[in-house]
C-alpha positions in Angstrom: 0.2 0.0 -0.2 2.9 2.5 0.7 4.4 1.5 -2.5 1.1 2.6 -4.1 1.0 5.7 -2.6 4.5 7.3 -3.2 3.5 6.2 -6.6 0.6 8.4 -6.8 2.8 11.0 -5.1 5.3 11.0 -8.0 3.1 10.4 -10.4 1.4 13.8 -9.0 4.9 15.3 -8.7 5.6 14.6 -12.3 2.2 16.4 -13.2 2.9 19.0 -11.4 6.5 19.6 -13.0 5.0 19.4 -16.4 2.2 21.7 -16.0 4.3 24.1 -14.4 6.8 24.0 -17.5 3.8 24.1 -20.0 1.9 27.3 -17.9 2.0 30.4 -19.5 2.8 33.8 -17.7 -0.4 35.8 -17.8 -0.7 39.3 -17.7 -1.4 40.1 -14.0 2.0 37.9 -13.3 3.7 40.6 -15.2 2.3 43.4 -13.4 3.3 41.9 -10.1 6.8 41.3 -11.4 7.1 45.3 -13.0 6.2 46.6 -9.5 8.6 44.4 -7.8 11.4 45.4 -10.0 10.2 49.1 -9.9 10.3 49.2 -5.9 13.9 47.1 -5.4 16.1 48.7 -8.3 16.3 52.3 -8.7 17.1 52.3 -12.5 17.1 56.0 -13.4 16.2 59.6 -11.7 13.3 60.4 -12.4 11.8 57.8 -14.1 8.7 55.7 -12.2 7.5 53.0 -14.3 4.8 52.8 -11.8 3.5 56.1 -13.1 3.0 55.0 -16.8 0.3 52.9 -17.9 1.0 49.6 -19.5 -1.1 47.3 -22.0 -0.2 43.6 -22.1 -1.9 41.2 -25.0 -1.6 37.7 -24.2 -3.0 36.3 -27.4 -6.7 36.5 -26.4 -7.5 39.4 -24.2 -5.8 43.0 -23.8 -5.4 44.2 -20.2 -4.6 47.5 -19.4 -3.2 48.5 -16.0 -3.3 51.8 -14.3 -4.5 53.7 -16.9 -6.3 56.8 -16.0 -9.3 56.4 -19.1 -9.3 53.3 -20.4 -12.5 53.8 -22.6 -15.8 51.7 -23.6 -13.8 48.8 -24.8 -12.2 47.9 -21.6 -14.1 46.6 -18.7 -12.9 47.1 -14.8 -11.6 44.2 -13.0 -10.1 46.2 -10.4 -9.2 49.7 -9.6 -5.9 49.3 -11.6 -6.8 47.1 -14.0 -9.1 47.0 -17.0 -9.6 43.9 -19.8 -11.0 43.4 -23.3 -11.5 40.8 -25.5 -8.9 40.6 -28.5 -6.4 42.6 -29.3 -6.3 46.8 -29.2 -5.5 48.2 -32.1 -2.9 50.4 -30.8 -1.1 47.1 -29.2 1.0 45.4 -32.1 4.5 45.0 -30.6 6.4 45.7 -27.9 6.1 49.7 -28.2 4.6 52.4 -26.6 1.2 53.7 -28.2 -1.4 56.3 -27.4 -4.5 54.4 -25.9 -7.3 56.8 -24.6 -5.4 59.7 -25.4 -2.7 58.6 -22.9 1.0 57.6 -23.8 1.0 53.7 -22.7 3.8 51.2 -22.6 2.5 48.0 -24.5 3.7 44.4 -24.6 3.1 41.1 -26.5 2.6 38.1 -24.2 1.0 35.9 -27.0 2.6 33.1 -28.7 5.6 31.6 -27.6 6.6 34.9 -25.9 3.9 34.0 -23.4 6.1 31.6 -22.1 9.0 33.6 -21.2 9.5 33.9 -17.2 7.5 37.0 -15.9 10.3 38.5 -14.8 11.8 38.7 -18.1 8.9 39.8 -19.4 8.3 42.6 -16.8 11.5 43.8 -17.4 10.7 44.2 -21.3 7.6 46.1 -20.0 9.9 48.1 -17.9 12.0 48.8 -21.5 8.7 50.3 -23.0 7.9 52.1 -20.1 11.4 54.0 -20.2 10.4 55.1 -23.9 7.4 56.6 -22.6 9.6 58.7 -20.1 12.0 59.3 -22.7 9.6 60.5 -25.4 8.1 63.2 -22.6 11.4 64.5 -21.3 13.7 63.3 -23.8 12.3 63.7 -27.3 15.7 64.0 -29.0 16.8 60.6 -28.5 15.7 59.4 -31.3 17.6 58.2 -34.8 16.2 58.9 -38.2 15.2 55.4 -39.0 15.4 56.4 -42.7 19.3 56.8 -42.4 19.5 53.0 -41.3 18.1 52.2 -44.3 20.8 53.6 -46.4 23.7 52.7 -44.0 27.0 51.7 -45.7 26.9 48.5 -44.8 28.9 47.0 -47.5 31.8 49.2 -46.5 34.4 46.3 -45.6 37.0 48.9 -43.8 34.1 50.4 -41.7 32.7 47.2 -40.7 35.9 45.9 -39.6 36.5 48.9 -37.2 32.8 48.7 -35.8 33.9 44.9 -35.0 37.0 45.7 -33.3 35.5 48.5 -31.5 32.6 45.6 -30.0 35.5 43.4 -29.0 37.1 46.0 -27.3 34.1 46.7 -25.4 33.3 43.0 -24.6 36.9 42.9 -23.2 36.7 46.2 -21.2 33.2 44.8 -19.4 35.1 41.1 -19.2 38.0 41.8 -16.9 38.5 42.3 -13.2 40.8 45.0 -13.4 39.3 48.3 -13.6 43.0 49.8 -15.3 42.4 47.0 -17.8 38.8 48.0 -18.1 39.8 51.7 -18.5 42.4 50.3 -21.4 39.7 48.4 -24.0 37.4 51.1 -23.1 39.8 53.7 -24.7 40.8 51.1 -27.3 37.3 50.7 -28.4 36.6 54.8 -28.2 39.5 55.4 -30.3 38.4 52.6 -32.9 34.9 54.4 -33.0 36.4 57.6 -33.6 38.2 56.5 -36.5 35.3 54.8 -37.8 33.1 57.8 -37.5 35.6 60.0 -39.3 35.2 57.6 -42.4 31.2 57.9 -42.5 28.7 60.5 -43.3 27.8 62.5 -40.0 24.0 61.2 -40.3 25.2 58.1 -39.9 27.1 58.3 -36.6 24.5 60.7 -35.3 22.0 58.0 -35.9 23.9 55.3 -33.8 24.5 57.6 -30.9 20.8 58.7 -31.0 19.3 54.8 -31.0 22.0 54.4 -28.2 20.8 57.0 -26.0 17.1 55.6 -27.2 17.2 51.7 -27.3 20.2 51.4 -25.7 19.4 53.2 -22.2 16.0 51.4 -22.4 18.2 48.1 -22.4 20.3 49.2 -19.8 17.3 50.3 -17.9 15.9 46.6 -18.5 19.1 44.7 -17.7 19.8 46.7 -14.6 16.4 45.8 -13.2 17.5 42.0 -13.8 20.8 42.0 -12.9 22.6 41.6 -15.4 24.6 42.5 -18.1 25.1 43.0 -21.7 26.0 39.7 -23.7 28.1 40.0 -26.8 27.5 37.2 -29.6 30.3 35.4 -30.4 31.0 36.9 -33.7 29.7 40.1 -33.2 26.7 41.1 -35.0 25.5 40.6 -38.8 27.0 43.2 -41.1 23.5 44.7 -42.2 22.5 44.5 -37.8 23.4 48.0 -37.1 20.5 48.6 -35.2 20.3 45.3 -33.3 24.2 45.9 -32.3 22.8 49.0 -30.3 21.0 47.0 -28.1 24.1 45.5 -26.7 26.7 48.7 -27.3 24.2 51.1 -26.3 24.2 49.6 -22.5 27.9 48.5 -22.6 28.7 52.3 -22.7 26.0 52.8 -19.9 27.9 50.2 -17.6 31.5 51.7 -18.1 29.9 55.0 -17.3 28.6 53.4 -14.3 32.3 52.6 -13.3 34.0 55.8 -14.4 31.6 58.6 -13.7 29.0 57.8 -11.2 26.9 60.8 -11.7 26.3 60.1 -15.6 22.9 59.8 -15.3 22.1 63.1 -13.8 24.6 64.8 -15.5 22.8 63.4 -18.4 19.3 64.3 -17.2 20.7 68.3 -16.8 22.1 67.7 -20.6 20.4 65.5 -23.0 22.2 66.6 -25.8 25.4 64.3 -25.2 26.6 61.2 -25.9 27.1 58.1 -24.3 30.7 57.6 -25.8 31.3 61.3 -25.6 30.6 61.4 -21.6 32.5 58.3 -21.3 35.7 59.8 -23.0 35.3 63.5 -21.3 35.4 61.2 -18.0 38.5 59.3 -18.9 40.4 62.4 -19.8 42.9 62.6 -22.4 45.3 60.5 -21.3 46.0 58.1 -24.0 46.6 55.1 -22.4 45.5 52.1 -24.6 49.2 51.0 -25.5 48.4 47.6 -23.8 45.4 47.0 -25.3 45.4 46.6 -29.0 44.8 43.3 -30.9 47.5 41.3 -32.7 48.4 41.4 -35.9 46.6 37.6 -36.9 43.8 39.3 -35.1 43.2 42.5 -37.0 44.0 40.4 -40.3 41.1 38.5 -39.2 38.8 40.9 -38.6 39.8 42.5 -42.3 39.1 39.4 -43.9 35.8 38.5 -42.7 34.9 42.3 -43.4 35.8 42.1 -46.9 33.6 38.9 -47.0 30.6 39.9 -45.2 30.7 43.2 -46.9 30.5 41.6 -50.5 27.6 38.8 -49.1 25.4 42.1 -48.1 25.6 42.9 -52.0 24.8 39.2 -52.7 21.9 39.2 -50.5 20.0 41.7 -51.5 20.0 40.3 -55.0 19.1 36.6 -53.9 16.6 38.2 -51.3 14.9 40.1 -54.0 14.7 37.1 -56.4 13.4 34.5 -53.9 10.4 36.9 -52.8 9.9 37.3 -56.8 9.5 33.4 -57.3 7.5 32.6 -54.1 4.3 30.8 -54.1 0.8 32.5 -53.1 -1.5 34.7 -54.2 0.2 38.8 -54.5 -2.0 41.8 -53.4 -0.2 44.4 -55.7 -0.9 48.2 -55.2 0.1 50.8 -58.0 -0.1 54.5 -57.3 0.8 57.2 -59.6 3.1 59.9 -59.0 0.4 61.9 -57.7 -1.0 59.7 -55.4 2.1 58.2 -53.7 1.5 56.1 -50.6 3.6 57.2 -47.8 5.1 55.5 -44.5 2.9 55.9 -41.8 4.7 53.3 -39.5 7.5 50.1 -40.1 9.2 48.1 -37.7 13.1 48.7 -38.6 14.3 45.4 -37.0 12.3 43.7 -39.6 12.9 45.4 -43.0 15.9 45.3 -45.1 16.9 46.7 -48.5 17.1 44.5 -51.3 17.6 45.0 -55.2 15.0 47.7 -56.4 13.4 48.5 -52.9 12.5 47.4 -49.7 11.1 44.0 -47.6 9.1 44.2 -44.8 8.6 41.0 -42.8 6.5 41.8 -39.8 5.1 45.4 -39.8 4.0 48.4 -42.4 1.8 50.9 -42.8 1.3 53.0 -45.6 -1.0 55.5 -46.2 -2.4 59.0 -48.1 -5.5 61.2 -48.4 -7.1 58.0 -50.4 -6.5 55.2 -47.8 -4.0 53.0 -46.3 -2.3 49.5 -47.1 -1.3 47.8 -43.6 0.2 44.4 -42.8 0.8 43.0 -39.6 2.9 39.2 -39.2 1.7 37.0 -36.3 -0.4 34.2 -35.7 -2.4 33.0 -38.8 -0.4 35.3 -41.1 2.9 34.8 -42.8 3.5 38.4 -44.5 6.4 39.6 -46.9 5.5 42.8 -48.2 8.3 44.6 -50.7 7.6 48.6 -51.4 9.8 50.7 -54.1 9.2 54.5 -55.1 10.3 57.0 -57.3 13.0 58.7 -55.6 16.6 58.0 -54.4 15.1 56.9 -50.9 13.8 53.4 -51.1 10.8 54.6 -48.4 10.5 58.5 -47.4 10.2 59.5 -51.6 7.1 57.7 -51.2 5.7 54.2 -52.2 4.4 53.9 -56.0 4.1 50.4 -55.5 2.9 47.8 -52.4 3.7 44.1 -53.6 2.3 41.4 -50.8 2.5 37.7 -50.8 -0.4 35.7 -48.8 -1.1 31.9 -49.0 -4.5 32.1 -50.0 -7.2 34.1 -52.4 -7.7 37.4 -50.6 -11.3 39.0 -50.6 -12.0 41.6 -52.5 -14.9 43.9 -51.7 -16.0 46.5 -53.9 -18.6 49.4 -52.7 -19.6 52.8 -54.2 -17.5 54.2 -57.3 -13.6 53.5 -57.4 -13.5 52.2 -53.6 -12.0 48.8 -53.0 -11.0 46.8 -49.9 -9.1 43.9 -50.2 -8.2 41.6 -46.8 -6.5 38.7 -46.0 -4.8 37.4 -42.8 -2.5 40.2 -41.8 -3.2 42.4 -44.6 -6.0 45.0 -45.1 -6.1 47.6 -47.9 -9.0 50.0 -48.1 -8.5 52.6 -50.8 -10.6 55.4 -52.4 -10.1 56.8 -56.2 -8.6 53.3 -57.1 -9.5 50.2 -59.8 -9.3 46.7 -59.2 -8.8 43.4 -61.2 -7.3 39.8 -61.0 -4.9 38.2 -63.0 -2.5 35.4 -62.3 -3.2 34.8 -58.7 -3.0 38.6 -58.5 -5.3 41.1 -57.0 -4.1 44.4 -58.7 -5.0 47.7 -57.5 -4.5 50.7 -59.1 -4.5 54.3 -57.5 -5.1 57.2 -58.9 -5.3 55.5 -62.8 
């Protein structure tokens, strides 16, 4: 009898472990963890995440915490929590958006994202809440994402310097010797200034502003979890300059923690400074980098790999366009005349890439003009890729004359009134006036302004 009892207990224990393994993190658990993180760590002077509303979409419902005016779509659960069925239109990524006229941090906890631990999701919510704080107090901390689309990713010498700079930062944070940390920090600064001197100032400005924006938000996120930035083994892909900011930005911040204890307060008083500029000023002009340099073999390896990767960037742009053109499925094509160009209303800078002839958007993009809009959003039930091209030198900000979207099944077309067209598919919504539509060879073609 005792053996049977022990067996039942063992089965129950296994069942509990399995249930815990597959249990999804709930929105209230994320909010509870966020409150604990906010209390336990003072990440930034003047920033109180518990004064900033948070919206969390869990795949079925949208929860709204600490919001002063949720609106009629939401039902009150308790004094600080409201909920609505489905996804609120403003909640489409981990970012910040206006809900009910109030700046709100937004968090996606649907799909696999909901399997993450509550403290990690809460730290991401903290990251997005800090963006709300930044928008209110530091409006200049935002790089021009349009500059990133023309960034010289295919320049091998620049790429080699960038990767040596990143490795110098990694070594600076990896050592326990403060003298060696300073030495490698100076080397990283020296490499950065050499690299920036050979680039258009628009690109160095983009990096510095994005380090203030995303880099500091990531610093606040990591700081709350008692973590430091993690450097990938082979640095970053040639085109991943924005992704790199999420590591390099907080790296500068952690070095400032070591060498300039009041740097946050100083940046609050004068937010036109850059993180690397503040570190250079705190270290002074004494150049003590002689003992911290890469060997001849290391420099050769950086250069050889950069040349290979820069060449691959050019080849990849051609290959990606060819794969898009050859992909199976139905196509929704929107063509506009010069007088009816579509303009970017929003896009995900982490999921857009330059290809031959234009851009590929693989998660989210929104185009608008006075005649209507084209919007795509990748997610559950939708695998979205959209190609955009335009008549001007910039692939997006001079206007879009062609948008081509691939979907799995035939889209639904609705024509109402005169020259009014609506096209829908999972993840796609096109609604335009002054347009004509026709089908041709598994394609729905909408001509705007013709």
